[in-house]
C-alpha positions as a Markdown table, in Angstrom:
| # | Residue | x | y | z |
|---|---|---|---|---|
| 1 | Thr | 141.1 | 95.8 | -39.9 |
| 2 | Arg | 139.2 | 96.2 | -36.7 |
| 3 | Val | 141.0 | 95.5 | -33.4 |
| 4 | Val | 138.9 | 95.0 | -30.3 |
| 5 | Ser | 139.4 | 93.6 | -26.8 |
| 6 | Lys | 137.4 | 90.6 | -25.5 |
| 7 | Ser | 135.1 | 93.0 | -23.7 |
| 8 | Gly | 134.4 | 94.9 | -27.0 |
| 9 | Glu | 136.7 | 97.9 | -26.5 |
| 10 | Leu | 138.0 | 99.4 | -29.7 |
| 11 | Leu | 141.9 | 99.2 | -29.7 |
| 12 | Asp | 144.8 | 100.6 | -31.6 |
| 13 | Pro | 146.6 | 98.0 | -33.8 |
| 14 | Leu | 149.7 | 98.7 | -31.9 |
| 15 | Asp | 148.0 | 97.0 | -29.0 |
| 16 | Val | 148.6 | 93.7 | -30.8 |
| 17 | Arg | 152.0 | 92.5 | -29.8 |
| 18 | Gly | 153.5 | 89.1 | -28.6 |
| 19 | Pro | 153.2 | 87.2 | -26.5 |
| 20 | Leu | 149.4 | 88.1 | -26.4 |
| 21 | Pro | 146.5 | 85.7 | -27.2 |
| 22 | Val | 144.4 | 86.9 | -30.2 |
| 23 | Gln | 141.6 | 85.5 | -32.3 |
| 24 | Val | 141.6 | 86.5 | -35.9 |
| 25 | Asp | 138.7 | 86.5 | -38.5 |
| 26 | Gly | 140.5 | 86.7 | -41.8 |
| 27 | Val | 141.9 | 85.0 | -44.9 |
| 28 | Leu | 145.3 | 83.4 | -45.2 |
| 29 | Leu | 147.0 | 84.0 | -48.6 |
| 30 | Leu | 149.5 | 81.2 | -49.0 |
| 31 | Ser | 151.1 | 82.5 | -52.0 |
| 32 | Asn | 152.8 | 85.2 | -49.8 |
| 33 | Ala | 152.3 | 84.0 | -46.2 |
| 34 | Glu | 150.0 | 86.9 | -45.5 |
| 35 | Leu | 146.9 | 87.1 | -43.3 |
| 36 | Asn | 144.2 | 89.6 | -44.4 |
| 37 | Ala | 142.3 | 90.1 | -41.3 |
| 38 | Ala | 139.0 | 91.8 | -40.9 |
| 39 | Leu | 138.7 | 91.5 | -37.1 |
| 40 | Val | 141.3 | 90.9 | -34.4 |
| 41 | Ile | 140.1 | 90.2 | -30.9 |
| 42 | Val | 142.9 | 90.7 | -28.4 |
| 43 | Asp | 142.8 | 89.1 | -24.8 |
| 44 | Lys | 144.0 | 92.1 | -22.7 |
| 45 | Ser | 143.4 | 90.3 | -19.5 |
| 46 | Ala | 146.5 | 88.2 | -20.3 |
| 47 | Leu | 148.6 | 91.2 | -21.3 |
| 48 | Gly | 151.8 | 91.2 | -19.4 |
| 49 | Thr | 150.9 | 88.9 | -16.6 |
| 50 | Glu | 153.9 | 86.6 | -15.5 |
| 51 | Gln | 154.2 | 84.0 | -12.8 |
| 52 | Val | 157.5 | 83.8 | -11.1 |
| 53 | Thr | 159.2 | 81.8 | -8.2 |
| 54 | Gly | 162.5 | 82.1 | -6.5 |
| 55 | Thr | 164.4 | 83.1 | -3.4 |
| 56 | Ile | 164.5 | 86.7 | -2.0 |
| 57 | Ser | 168.0 | 88.1 | -2.1 |
| 58 | Ser | 167.1 | 91.7 | -0.9 |
| 59 | Val | 164.2 | 93.5 | 0.4 |
| 60 | Glu | 163.5 | 97.3 | 0.3 |
| 61 | Ala | 160.4 | 99.3 | 1.3 |
| 62 | Asn | 158.6 | 99.0 | -2.0 |
| 63 | Ser | 160.4 | 96.2 | -3.8 |
| 64 | Leu | 162.5 | 93.1 | -3.5 |
| 65 | Thr | 165.1 | 91.2 | -5.6 |
| 66 | Leu | 164.3 | 87.6 | -6.4 |
| 67 | Asp | 166.8 | 85.1 | -7.5 |
| 68 | Leu | 164.8 | 83.0 | -10.0 |
| 69 | Glu | 164.9 | 79.3 | -10.0 |
| 70 | Glu | 166.2 | 79.4 | -13.6 |
| 71 | Ala | 167.1 | 82.1 | -16.0 |
| 72 | Val | 163.8 | 83.1 | -17.6 |
| 73 | Ser | 162.4 | 85.9 | -19.8 |
| 74 | Val | 160.0 | 88.2 | -17.9 |
| 75 | Cys | 158.0 | 90.9 | -19.4 |
| 76 | Gly | 159.6 | 90.4 | -22.8 |
| 77 | Glu | 163.2 | 91.1 | -21.6 |
| 78 | Pro | 166.2 | 88.8 | -22.2 |
| 79 | Pro | 166.5 | 85.8 | -19.9 |
| 80 | Thr | 167.7 | 86.7 | -16.4 |
| 81 | Ser | 168.3 | 84.9 | -13.2 |
| 82 | Gln | 167.6 | 87.9 | -11.1 |
| 83 | Leu | 164.5 | 90.1 | -11.0 |
| 84 | Val | 163.6 | 93.4 | -9.2 |
| 85 | Val | 159.9 | 93.1 | -8.3 |
| 86 | Gly | 157.9 | 96.3 | -7.4 |
| 87 | Leu | 155.5 | 95.7 | -4.5 |
| 88 | Ala | 152.0 | 97.2 | -4.9 |
| 89 | Ala | 150.8 | 99.3 | -2.0 |
| 90 | Ser | 147.8 | 96.8 | -1.6 |
| 91 | Leu | 150.2 | 93.8 | -1.4 |
| 92 | Asp | 148.3 | 90.6 | -0.3 |
| 93 | Ile | 150.6 | 88.2 | 1.5 |
| 94 | Leu | 150.0 | 84.4 | 2.1 |
| 95 | Thr | 152.3 | 82.2 | 4.0 |
| 96 | Val | 152.4 | 78.4 | 3.5 |
| 97 | Thr | 154.1 | 76.5 | 6.3 |
| 98 | Ile | 155.1 | 73.1 | 5.5 |
| 99 | Thr | 155.9 | 70.5 | 8.3 |
| 100 | Glu | 156.3 | 66.8 | 8.5 |
| 101 | Gly | 152.7 | 66.6 | 9.5 |
| 102 | Gly | 151.2 | 68.7 | 6.6 |
| 103 | Ser | 150.9 | 72.3 | 5.7 |
| 104 | Val | 149.0 | 75.4 | 7.0 |
| 105 | Ile | 148.2 | 78.5 | 5.0 |
| 106 | Ser | 147.8 | 81.8 | 6.8 |
| 107 | Ser | 147.1 | 85.2 | 5.8 |
| 108 | Gly | 150.1 | 87.7 | 6.2 |
| 109 | Gly | 153.8 | 87.6 | 6.6 |
| 110 | Ser | 156.8 | 89.5 | 5.9 |
| 111 | Pro | 159.1 | 89.2 | 3.0 |
| 112 | Ala | 162.8 | 88.4 | 4.0 |
| 113 | Ile | 166.0 | 87.5 | 2.7 |
| 114 | Gly | 166.3 | 83.8 | 2.0 |
| 115 | Gln | 162.6 | 83.0 | 1.9 |
| 116 | Ser | 161.2 | 81.0 | -1.2 |
| 117 | Val | 158.4 | 82.8 | -2.7 |
| 118 | Gly | 156.0 | 82.8 | -5.6 |
| 119 | Met | 153.9 | 85.5 | -7.2 |
| 120 | Asn | 151.8 | 86.5 | -10.2 |
| 121 | Gly | 152.6 | 90.0 | -11.4 |
| 122 | Ser | 152.2 | 92.3 | -14.3 |
| 123 | Cys | 154.6 | 94.1 | -16.6 |
| 124 | Glu | 154.4 | 97.8 | -15.8 |
| 125 | Pro | 156.2 | 100.8 | -17.4 |
| 126 | Asp | 158.7 | 100.7 | -14.5 |
| 127 | Gly | 159.1 | 96.9 | -14.6 |
| 128 | Tyr | 157.6 | 93.8 | -13.0 |
| 129 | Glu | 155.1 | 94.5 | -10.3 |
| 130 | Thr | 153.0 | 92.3 | -8.0 |
| 131 | Asp | 150.0 | 92.8 | -5.6 |
| 132 | Asn | 150.3 | 89.2 | -4.2 |
| 133 | Leu | 153.1 | 87.2 | -2.6 |
| 134 | Val | 153.1 | 83.6 | -1.4 |
| 135 | Ile | 155.8 | 82.9 | 1.1 |
| 136 | Ile | 156.8 | 79.2 | 1.4 |
| 137 | Glu | 158.3 | 78.2 | 4.7 |
| 138 | Asp | 159.4 | 74.6 | 4.6 |
| 139 | Leu | 160.1 | 73.4 | 8.1 |
| 140 | Arg | 160.7 | 69.7 | 7.2 |
| 141 | Val | 163.9 | 68.3 | 8.4 |
């Protein structure tokens, strides 16, 4: 069986793990529920990416702790309601300020305890890490 990425890079069969989108060219043997695959194409761009939202409960120099809106499984770990997030050195921050009259999106901001945030991060060997953070400031009464 040949395992390749969508870009054509030859991969190790151990790179195929869930949840990871794959395309398979093979034959399904119904007698023993087996798939004999000649080619497996792995979408590595989707590997380990996770979108999370919640409220910041603590902030450190290179990380923050997020109280998730509900207990979810992140990076294949058991469901949790708190997540430690590593912040990349090149962190991009956007702040969305919502008022009665509408909303304004501005570049920049500082993570602080109690803020509602969202991010799309990746699963790294040391845990969940993000290079983007969206702060939601809801000023409506």
